[in-house]
ChimeraX commands (.cxc) that place a marker at each C-alpha (Angstrom):
marker #1 position -24.94,14.31,-38.01 radius 0.5
marker #1 position -22.69,16.35,-35.81 radius 0.5
marker #1 position -19.16,16.64,-35.99 radius 0.5
marker #1 position -18.54,17.55,-32.36 radius 0.5
marker #1 position -17.46,15.39,-29.49 radius 0.5
marker #1 position -19.14,16.22,-26.15 radius 0.5
marker #1 position -18.56,15.17,-22.58 radius 0.5
marker #1 position -21.74,13.11,-22.58 radius 0.5
marker #1 position -20.37,10.99,-25.58 radius 0.5
marker #1 position -17.36,10.34,-23.69 radius 0.5
marker #1 position -19.10,9.14,-20.54 radius 0.5
marker #1 position -21.57,6.98,-22.62 radius 0.5
marker #1 position -18.45,5.28,-24.23 radius 0.5
marker #1 position -16.75,4.52,-20.85 radius 0.5
marker #1 position -20.04,3.39,-19.37 radius 0.5
marker #1 position -20.94,1.22,-22.22 radius 0.5
marker #1 position -17.56,-0.44,-22.32 radius 0.5
marker #1 position -17.53,-0.95,-18.52 radius 0.5
marker #1 position -13.88,0.31,-18.40 radius 0.5
marker #1 position -12.33,0.26,-14.92 radius 0.5
marker #1 position -11.70,3.81,-13.51 radius 0.5
marker #1 position -8.05,5.10,-13.47 radius 0.5
marker #1 position -7.50,6.40,-9.98 radius 0.5
marker #1 position -5.07,9.13,-9.79 radius 0.5
marker #1 position -4.29,9.40,-6.00 radius 0.5
marker #1 position -1.98,12.08,-4.31 radius 0.5
marker #1 position 0.20,11.78,-1.15 radius 0.5
marker #1 position -1.20,13.18,1.99 radius 0.5
marker #1 position -0.38,16.49,3.27 radius 0.5
marker #1 position 1.13,15.47,6.54 radius 0.5
marker #1 position 2.64,12.50,8.21 radius 0.5
marker #1 position 0.19,10.06,9.65 radius 0.5
marker #1 position 0.41,7.20,12.33 radius 0.5
marker #1 position -0.56,3.83,10.73 radius 0.5
marker #1 position -0.79,5.22,7.13 radius 0.5
marker #1 position 1.65,4.20,4.32 radius 0.5
marker #1 position 1.61,4.85,0.44 radius 0.5
marker #1 position 1.86,1.44,-1.13 radius 0.5
marker #1 position 2.27,1.21,-4.85 radius 0.5
marker #1 position 0.52,-1.32,-7.37 radius 0.5
marker #1 position 0.02,-2.10,-10.87 radius 0.5
marker #1 position -3.43,-2.71,-12.17 radius 0.5
marker #1 position -4.87,-3.41,-15.58 radius 0.5
marker #1 position -2.60,-3.40,-18.65 radius 0.5
marker #1 position 0.64,-1.98,-17.09 radius 0.5
marker #1 position -1.02,0.94,-15.17 radius 0.5
marker #1 position 0.34,2.17,-11.79 radius 0.5
marker #1 position -1.36,3.60,-8.85 radius 0.5
marker #1 position -0.48,4.78,-5.26 radius 0.5
marker #1 position -2.71,2.47,-2.80 radius 0.5
marker #1 position -3.45,3.49,0.65 radius 0.5
marker #1 position -2.48,0.92,3.44 radius 0.5
marker #1 position -4.16,1.91,6.72 radius 0.5
marker #1 position -3.82,0.23,10.28 radius 0.5
marker #1 position -5.70,0.95,13.52 radius 0.5
marker #1 position -4.57,-1.00,16.67 radius 0.5
marker #1 position -5.26,-1.32,20.20 radius 0.5
marker #1 position -4.48,-3.58,23.08 radius 0.5
marker #1 position -7.03,-6.25,23.73 radius 0.5
marker #1 position -7.99,-6.11,27.33 radius 0.5
marker #1 position -8.40,-9.98,27.36 radius 0.5
marker #1 position -5.13,-10.43,25.75 radius 0.5
marker #1 position -6.61,-12.18,22.77 radius 0.5
marker #1 position -6.29,-9.92,19.76 radius 0.5
marker #1 position -8.33,-10.31,16.51 radius 0.5
marker #1 position -7.08,-9.27,13.02 radius 0.5
marker #1 position -9.33,-7.81,10.63 radius 0.5
marker #1 position -8.61,-7.10,6.88 radius 0.5
marker #1 position -11.05,-4.93,4.82 radius 0.5
marker #1 position -10.98,-3.10,1.41 radius 0.5
marker #1 position -9.59,-6.14,-0.53 radius 0.5
marker #1 position -10.81,-6.70,-3.97 radius 0.5
marker #1 position -10.50,-10.37,-4.50 radius 0.5
marker #1 position -10.30,-10.35,-8.48 radius 0.5
marker #1 position -9.51,-7.95,-10.95 radius 0.5
marker #1 position -10.68,-8.48,-14.65 radius 0.5
marker #1 position -8.40,-7.22,-17.44 radius 0.5
marker #1 position -9.38,-7.20,-20.95 radius 0.5
marker #1 position -6.77,-7.02,-23.94 radius 0.5
marker #1 position -5.80,-8.62,-27.14 radius 0.5
marker #1 position -9.20,-10.36,-27.24 radius 0.5
marker #1 position -8.66,-12.16,-23.89 radius 0.5
marker #1 position -9.98,-11.81,-20.29 radius 0.5
marker #1 position -7.58,-12.26,-17.56 radius 0.5
marker #1 position -8.73,-12.53,-13.85 radius 0.5
marker #1 position -5.92,-11.58,-11.32 radius 0.5
marker #1 position -6.60,-12.71,-7.80 radius 0.5
marker #1 position -5.46,-10.39,-4.91 radius 0.5
marker #1 position -3.03,-11.99,-2.37 radius 0.5
marker #1 position -3.20,-9.46,0.31 radius 0.5
marker #1 position -4.88,-11.75,2.87 radius 0.5
marker #1 position -2.31,-14.37,2.50 radius 0.5
marker #1 position 0.58,-12.14,3.09 radius 0.5
marker #1 position -0.75,-10.43,6.32 radius 0.5
marker #1 position -0.05,-13.43,8.45 radius 0.5
marker #1 position 3.33,-13.77,7.03 radius 0.5
marker #1 position 4.07,-10.09,7.89 radius 0.5
marker #1 position 2.61,-10.51,11.50 radius 0.5
marker #1 position 5.21,-13.50,11.95 radius 0.5
marker #1 position 7.84,-11.30,10.95 radius 0.5
marker #1 position 6.90,-8.57,13.10 radius 0.5
marker #1 position 6.51,-10.70,16.15 radius 0.5
marker #1 position 10.17,-11.41,15.98 radius 0.5
marker #1 position 11.13,-7.97,15.10 radius 0.5
marker #1 position 9.28,-6.20,17.77 radius 0.5
marker #1 position 9.42,-6.41,21.54 radius 0.5
marker #1 position 5.56,-6.90,21.94 radius 0.5
marker #1 position 3.24,-9.87,21.28 radius 0.5
marker #1 position 1.08,-8.60,18.42 radius 0.5
marker #1 position -1.51,-11.56,19.33 radius 0.5
marker #1 position -2.52,-9.28,22.16 radius 0.5
marker #1 position -3.59,-6.53,19.76 radius 0.5
marker #1 position -6.77,-5.79,17.88 radius 0.5
marker #1 position -5.29,-4.93,14.50 radius 0.5
marker #1 position -7.47,-3.69,11.62 radius 0.5
marker #1 position -5.83,-3.36,8.26 radius 0.5
marker #1 position -7.66,-1.52,5.45 radius 0.5
marker #1 position -7.15,-0.96,1.69 radius 0.5
marker #1 position -9.41,1.72,0.88 radius 0.5
marker #1 position -10.31,2.56,-2.86 radius 0.5
marker #1 position -11.20,-0.71,-4.32 radius 0.5
marker #1 position -7.99,-1.77,-6.07 radius 0.5
marker #1 position -6.84,-5.31,-6.26 radius 0.5
marker #1 position -3.93,-5.54,-4.02 radius 0.5
marker #1 position -1.00,-7.93,-4.51 radius 0.5
marker #1 position -0.22,-8.73,-1.11 radius 0.5
marker #1 position 3.28,-10.08,-1.68 radius 0.5
marker #1 position 4.36,-6.72,-3.20 radius 0.5
marker #1 position 2.82,-4.75,-0.45 radius 0.5
marker #1 position 4.68,-6.63,2.23 radius 0.5
marker #1 position 6.91,-3.86,3.39 radius 0.5
marker #1 position 3.95,-1.29,3.28 radius 0.5
marker #1 position 1.74,-3.51,5.37 radius 0.5
marker #1 position 4.80,-4.14,7.91 radius 0.5
marker #1 position 5.57,-0.30,8.21 radius 0.5
marker #1 position 2.03,0.61,8.72 radius 0.5
marker #1 position 1.44,-1.95,11.59 radius 0.5
marker #1 position 4.87,-1.07,13.13 radius 0.5
marker #1 position 3.84,2.62,13.06 radius 0.5
marker #1 position 0.36,2.15,14.47 radius 0.5
marker #1 position 1.75,0.15,17.45 radius 0.5
marker #1 position 4.65,2.20,18.21 radius 0.5
marker #1 position 2.93,5.47,17.57 radius 0.5
marker #1 position 5.78,6.77,15.15 radius 0.5
marker #1 position 4.38,8.56,12.19 radius 0.5
marker #1 position 5.25,7.56,8.51 radius 0.5
marker #1 position 6.80,9.97,6.18 radius 0.5
marker #1 position 4.13,11.12,3.91 radius 0.5
marker #1 position 6.42,11.78,1.07 radius 0.5
marker #1 position 7.65,8.19,1.00 radius 0.5
marker #1 position 6.10,5.34,-1.26 radius 0.5
marker #1 position 7.00,1.91,-1.21 radius 0.5
marker #1 position 6.81,-1.64,-2.76 radius 0.5
marker #1 position 8.50,-4.98,-1.95 radius 0.5
marker #1 position 8.03,-8.43,-0.79 radius 0.5
marker #1 position 8.99,-9.63,2.75 radius 0.5
marker #1 position 10.57,-12.86,3.60 radius 0.5
marker #1 position 10.09,-14.76,6.83 radius 0.5
marker #1 position 13.41,-13.48,7.78 radius 0.5
marker #1 position 12.53,-9.95,7.05 radius 0.5
marker #1 position 14.61,-9.68,3.63 radius 0.5
marker #1 position 12.99,-7.58,0.88 radius 0.5
marker #1 position 12.45,-9.57,-2.07 radius 0.5
marker #1 position 12.11,-8.24,-5.58 radius 0.5
marker #1 position 8.62,-7.67,-7.22 radius 0.5
marker #1 position 7.12,-6.79,-10.68 radius 0.5
marker #1 position 6.13,-3.49,-12.33 radius 0.5
marker #1 position 8.63,-1.50,-10.60 radius 0.5
marker #1 position 9.04,0.99,-13.27 radius 0.5
marker #1 position 5.36,1.51,-13.62 radius 0.5
marker #1 position 5.19,1.94,-9.91 radius 0.5
marker #1 position 7.78,4.58,-9.73 radius 0.5
marker #1 position 5.86,6.74,-12.37 radius 0.5
marker #1 position 2.86,6.27,-10.20 radius 0.5
marker #1 position 4.85,7.60,-7.23 radius 0.5
marker #1 position 5.86,10.47,-9.21 radius 0.5
marker #1 position 2.44,11.46,-10.37 radius 0.5
marker #1 position 1.20,11.16,-6.78 radius 0.5
marker #1 position 3.82,13.58,-5.52 radius 0.5
marker #1 position 6.21,11.44,-3.56 radius 0.5
marker #1 position 9.55,12.63,-3.10 radius 0.5
marker #1 position 11.21,9.27,-2.23 radius 0.5
marker #1 position 10.39,5.54,-3.42 radius 0.5
marker #1 position 11.69,2.41,-1.57 radius 0.5
marker #1 position 12.11,-0.61,-3.81 radius 0.5
marker #1 position 13.74,-3.92,-3.53 radius 0.5
marker #1 position 17.63,-3.85,-3.94 radius 0.5
marker #1 position 17.35,-6.73,-6.45 radius 0.5
marker #1 position 15.06,-4.53,-8.55 radius 0.5
marker #1 position 17.65,-1.75,-8.92 radius 0.5
marker #1 position 18.25,-0.71,-12.45 radius 0.5
marker #1 position 21.11,1.81,-13.65 radius 0.5
marker #1 position 18.68,4.07,-15.31 radius 0.5
marker #1 position 17.40,4.88,-11.80 radius 0.5
marker #1 position 20.59,6.83,-11.27 radius 0.5
marker #1 position 19.34,9.31,-13.95 radius 0.5
marker #1 position 16.08,9.99,-12.00 radius 0.5
marker #1 position 15.93,13.66,-11.06 radius 0.5
marker #1 position 12.37,14.15,-9.56 radius 0.5
marker #1 position 12.49,11.40,-7.30 radius 0.5
marker #1 position 14.88,9.57,-4.83 radius 0.5
marker #1 position 14.79,5.79,-5.54 radius 0.5
marker #1 position 16.17,4.09,-2.64 radius 0.5
marker #1 position 17.11,0.23,-2.92 radius 0.5
marker #1 position 16.36,-1.64,0.37 radius 0.5
marker #1 position 17.26,-5.19,1.35 radius 0.5
marker #1 position 15.63,-5.72,4.79 radius 0.5
marker #1 position 12.76,-4.34,7.01 radius 0.5
marker #1 position 15.16,-2.73,9.31 radius 0.5
marker #1 position 16.29,-0.49,6.52 radius 0.5
marker #1 position 12.61,0.20,5.41 radius 0.5
marker #1 position 11.42,1.32,8.90 radius 0.5
marker #1 position 14.55,3.65,9.31 radius 0.5
marker #1 position 13.90,5.41,6.06 radius 0.5
marker #1 position 10.16,5.47,6.46 radius 0.5
marker #1 position 9.31,6.40,10.06 radius 0.5
marker #1 position 9.79,9.60,11.52 radius 0.5
marker #1 position 10.55,11.06,15.04 radius 0.5
marker #1 position 8.37,13.69,16.24 radius 0.5
marker #1 position 11.11,16.07,16.24 radius 0.5
marker #1 position 11.13,15.63,12.49 radius 0.5
marker #1 position 7.56,16.70,11.96 radius 0.5
marker #1 position 5.87,20.20,12.17 radius 0.5
marker #1 position 4.17,20.26,15.69 radius 0.5
marker #1 position 0.43,19.49,15.55 radius 0.5
marker #1 position 0.79,18.00,12.11 radius 0.5
marker #1 position 0.80,14.28,12.79 radius 0.5
marker #1 position -2.45,12.50,12.18 radius 0.5
marker #1 position -3.56,9.31,13.69 radius 0.5
marker #1 position -4.95,7.19,10.99 radius 0.5
marker #1 position -8.55,6.54,11.62 radius 0.5
marker #1 position -10.50,3.62,9.94 radius 0.5
marker #1 position -14.20,3.55,10.07 radius 0.5
marker #1 position -15.98,0.78,11.52 radius 0.5
marker #1 position -17.21,-1.63,8.71 radius 0.5
marker #1 position -20.19,-3.98,8.82 radius 0.5
marker #1 position -19.44,-7.55,9.35 radius 0.5
marker #1 position -20.50,-8.60,6.01 radius 0.5
marker #1 position -17.75,-6.24,4.62 radius 0.5
marker #1 position -14.93,-7.39,6.74 radius 0.5
marker #1 position -12.78,-10.42,6.69 radius 0.5
marker #1 position -11.19,-11.79,9.93 radius 0.5
marker #1 position -7.94,-13.84,9.70 radius 0.5
marker #1 position -7.77,-16.30,12.38 radius 0.5
marker link #1:1,2 radius 0.2
marker link #1:2,3 radius 0.2
marker link #1:3,4 radius 0.2
marker link #1:4,5 radius 0.2
marker link #1:5,6 radius 0.2
marker link #1:6,7 radius 0.2
marker link #1:7,8 radius 0.2
marker link #1:8,9 radius 0.2
marker link #1:9,10 radius 0.2
marker link #1:10,11 radius 0.2
marker link #1:11,12 radius 0.2
marker link #1:12,13 radius 0.2
marker link #1:13,14 radius 0.2
marker link #1:14,15 radius 0.2
marker link #1:15,16 radius 0.2
marker link #1:16,17 radius 0.2
marker link #1:17,18 radius 0.2
marker link #1:18,19 radius 0.2
marker link #1:19,20 radius 0.2
marker link #1:20,21 radius 0.2
marker link #1:21,22 radius 0.2
marker link #1:22,23 radius 0.2
marker link #1:23,24 radius 0.2
marker link #1:24,25 radius 0.2
marker link #1:25,26 radius 0.2
marker link #1:26,27 radius 0.2
marker link #1:27,28 radius 0.2
marker link #1:28,29 radius 0.2
marker link #1:29,30 radius 0.2
marker link #1:30,31 radius 0.2
marker link #1:31,32 radius 0.2
marker link #1:32,33 radius 0.2
marker link #1:33,34 radius 0.2
marker link #1:34,35 radius 0.2
marker link #1:35,36 radius 0.2
marker link #1:36,37 radius 0.2
marker link #1:37,38 radius 0.2
marker link #1:38,39 radius 0.2
marker link #1:39,40 radius 0.2
marker link #1:40,41 radius 0.2
marker link #1:41,42 radius 0.2
marker link #1:42,43 radius 0.2
marker link #1:43,44 radius 0.2
marker link #1:44,45 radius 0.2
marker link #1:45,46 radius 0.2
marker link #1:46,47 radius 0.2
marker link #1:47,48 radius 0.2
marker link #1:48,49 radius 0.2
marker link #1:49,50 radius 0.2
marker link #1:50,51 radius 0.2
marker link #1:51,52 radius 0.2
marker link #1:52,53 radius 0.2
marker link #1:53,54 radius 0.2
marker link #1:54,55 radius 0.2
marker link #1:55,56 radius 0.2
marker link #1:56,57 radius 0.2
marker link #1:57,58 radius 0.2
marker link #1:58,59 radius 0.2
marker link #1:59,60 radius 0.2
marker link #1:60,61 radius 0.2
marker link #1:61,62 radius 0.2
marker link #1:62,63 radius 0.2
marker link #1:63,64 radius 0.2
marker link #1:64,65 radius 0.2
marker link #1:65,66 radius 0.2
marker link #1:66,67 radius 0.2
marker link #1:67,68 radius 0.2
marker link #1:68,69 radius 0.2
marker link #1:69,70 radius 0.2
marker link #1:70,71 radius 0.2
marker link #1:71,72 radius 0.2
marker link #1:72,73 radius 0.2
marker link #1:73,74 radius 0.2
marker link #1:74,75 radius 0.2
marker link #1:75,76 radius 0.2
marker link #1:76,77 radius 0.2
marker link #1:77,78 radius 0.2
marker link #1:78,79 radius 0.2
marker link #1:79,80 radius 0.2
marker link #1:80,81 radius 0.2
marker link #1:81,82 radius 0.2
marker link #1:82,83 radius 0.2
marker link #1:83,84 radius 0.2
marker link #1:84,85 radius 0.2
marker link #1:85,86 radius 0.2
marker link #1:86,87 radius 0.2
marker link #1:87,88 radius 0.2
marker link #1:88,89 radius 0.2
marker link #1:89,90 radius 0.2
marker link #1:90,91 radius 0.2
marker link #1:91,92 radius 0.2
marker link #1:92,93 radius 0.2
marker link #1:93,94 radius 0.2
marker link #1:94,95 radius 0.2
marker link #1:95,96 radius 0.2
marker link #1:96,97 radius 0.2
marker link #1:97,98 radius 0.2
marker link #1:98,99 radius 0.2
marker link #1:99,100 radius 0.2
marker link #1:100,101 radius 0.2
marker link #1:101,102 radius 0.2
marker link #1:102,103 radius 0.2
marker link #1:103,104 radius 0.2
marker link #1:104,105 radius 0.2
marker link #1:105,106 radius 0.2
marker link #1:106,107 radius 0.2
marker link #1:107,108 radius 0.2
marker link #1:108,109 radius 0.2
marker link #1:109,110 radius 0.2
marker link #1:110,111 radius 0.2
marker link #1:111,112 radius 0.2
marker link #1:112,113 radius 0.2
marker link #1:113,114 radius 0.2
marker link #1:114,115 radius 0.2
marker link #1:115,116 radius 0.2
marker link #1:116,117 radius 0.2
marker link #1:117,118 radius 0.2
marker link #1:118,119 radius 0.2
marker link #1:119,120 radius 0.2
marker link #1:120,121 radius 0.2
marker link #1:121,122 radius 0.2
marker link #1:122,123 radius 0.2
marker link #1:123,124 radius 0.2
marker link #1:124,125 radius 0.2
marker link #1:125,126 radius 0.2
marker link #1:126,127 radius 0.2
marker link #1:127,128 radius 0.2
marker link #1:128,129 radius 0.2
marker link #1:129,130 radius 0.2
marker link #1:130,131 radius 0.2
marker link #1:131,132 radius 0.2
marker link #1:132,133 radius 0.2
marker link #1:133,134 radius 0.2
marker link #1:134,135 radius 0.2
marker link #1:135,136 radius 0.2
marker link #1:136,137 radius 0.2
marker link #1:137,138 radius 0.2
marker link #1:138,139 radius 0.2
marker link #1:139,140 radius 0.2
marker link #1:140,141 radius 0.2
marker link #1:141,142 radius 0.2
marker link #1:142,143 radius 0.2
marker link #1:143,144 radius 0.2
marker link #1:144,145 radius 0.2
marker link #1:145,146 radius 0.2
marker link #1:146,147 radius 0.2
marker link #1:147,148 radius 0.2
marker link #1:148,149 radius 0.2
marker link #1:149,150 radius 0.2
marker link #1:150,151 radius 0.2
marker link #1:151,152 radius 0.2
marker link #1:152,153 radius 0.2
marker link #1:153,154 radius 0.2
marker link #1:154,155 radius 0.2
marker link #1:155,156 radius 0.2
marker link #1:156,157 radius 0.2
marker link #1:157,158 radius 0.2
marker link #1:158,159 radius 0.2
marker link #1:159,160 radius 0.2
marker link #1:160,161 radius 0.2
marker link #1:161,162 radius 0.2
marker link #1:162,163 radius 0.2
marker link #1:163,164 radius 0.2
marker link #1:164,165 radius 0.2
marker link #1:165,166 radius 0.2
marker link #1:166,167 radius 0.2
marker link #1:167,168 radius 0.2
marker link #1:168,169 radius 0.2
marker link #1:169,170 radius 0.2
marker link #1:170,171 radius 0.2
marker link #1:171,172 radius 0.2
marker link #1:172,173 radius 0.2
marker link #1:173,174 radius 0.2
marker link #1:174,175 radius 0.2
marker link #1:175,176 radius 0.2
marker link #1:176,177 radius 0.2
marker link #1:177,178 radius 0.2
marker link #1:178,179 radius 0.2
marker link #1:179,180 radius 0.2
marker link #1:180,181 radius 0.2
marker link #1:181,182 radius 0.2
marker link #1:182,183 radius 0.2
marker link #1:183,184 radius 0.2
marker link #1:184,185 radius 0.2
marker link #1:185,186 radius 0.2
marker link #1:186,187 radius 0.2
marker link #1:187,188 radius 0.2
marker link #1:188,189 radius 0.2
marker link #1:189,190 radius 0.2
marker link #1:190,191 radius 0.2
marker link #1:191,192 radius 0.2
marker link #1:192,193 radius 0.2
marker link #1:193,194 radius 0.2
marker link #1:194,195 radius 0.2
marker link #1:195,196 radius 0.2
marker link #1:196,197 radius 0.2
marker link #1:197,198 radius 0.2
marker link #1:198,199 radius 0.2
marker link #1:199,200 radius 0.2
marker link #1:200,201 radius 0.2
marker link #1:201,202 radius 0.2
marker link #1:202,203 radius 0.2
marker link #1:203,204 radius 0.2
marker link #1:204,205 radius 0.2
marker link #1:205,206 radius 0.2
marker link #1:206,207 radius 0.2
marker link #1:207,208 radius 0.2
marker link #1:208,209 radius 0.2
marker link #1:209,210 radius 0.2
marker link #1:210,211 radius 0.2
marker link #1:211,212 radius 0.2
marker link #1:212,213 radius 0.2
marker link #1:213,214 radius 0.2
marker link #1:214,215 radius 0.2
marker link #1:215,216 radius 0.2
marker link #1:216,217 radius 0.2
marker link #1:217,218 radius 0.2
marker link #1:218,219 radius 0.2
marker link #1:219,220 radius 0.2
marker link #1:220,221 radius 0.2
marker link #1:221,222 radius 0.2
marker link #1:222,223 radius 0.2
marker link #1:223,224 radius 0.2
marker link #1:224,225 radius 0.2
marker link #1:225,226 radius 0.2
marker link #1:226,227 radius 0.2
marker link #1:227,228 radius 0.2
marker link #1:228,229 radius 0.2
marker link #1:229,230 radius 0.2
marker link #1:230,231 radius 0.2
marker link #1:231,232 radius 0.2
marker link #1:232,233 radius 0.2
marker link #1:233,234 radius 0.2
marker link #1:234,235 radius 0.2
marker link #1:235,236 radius 0.2
marker link #1:236,237 radius 0.2
marker link #1:237,238 radius 0.2
marker link #1:238,239 radius 0.2
marker link #1:239,240 radius 0.2
marker link #1:240,241 radius 0.2
marker link #1:241,242 radius 0.2
marker link #1:242,243 radius 0.2
marker link #1:243,244 radius 0.2
view
């Protein structure tokens, strides 16, 4: 027999074990309108950056349509001889976010066609993605770019308060690996060990107003010509899910 381990051997083990790939996403090079760096935990305590993209336009008939794509319904986790299925809740939280924004903004969101996309095939816990979804929608409607160096996690209440979420330490580590400079977390998730963080600025937030002030940028803050409008490719009807 041979005593060397080759790349083909490792690939065979991965494929035979049906292991989920561990995505290592990086932040964008420049601010984008309608694009937010969310954070998620998947598998056994592994964190990753998740992309939240929103495209919007005023419906000429005043009856907008909401479309959500890219959401993985279930994730299978194996460990300790058990199989656990975790169901994503992104769709369930989107309507809650829209209700909040309808009270927060001076426009009627029901007049807009809004497409929310979660590229990458990562099961999204909609509750913890609440502030990210709200920021991406607000950015798309107002045309204000989102700071590409900011990542965030947090649940939104119907009053616009930011509520605590799970896996914050793991998510902060994922933000560090992705190259983020600042991470917005719920105030109730704050820990004293975060004061010792040197690479990242960890900012506790308690409401949506704070989130938007910290994440959105004025055009004067960005390099001229380096603001990108988020573009979501049209998806076939079978791949999208409309929330009515």
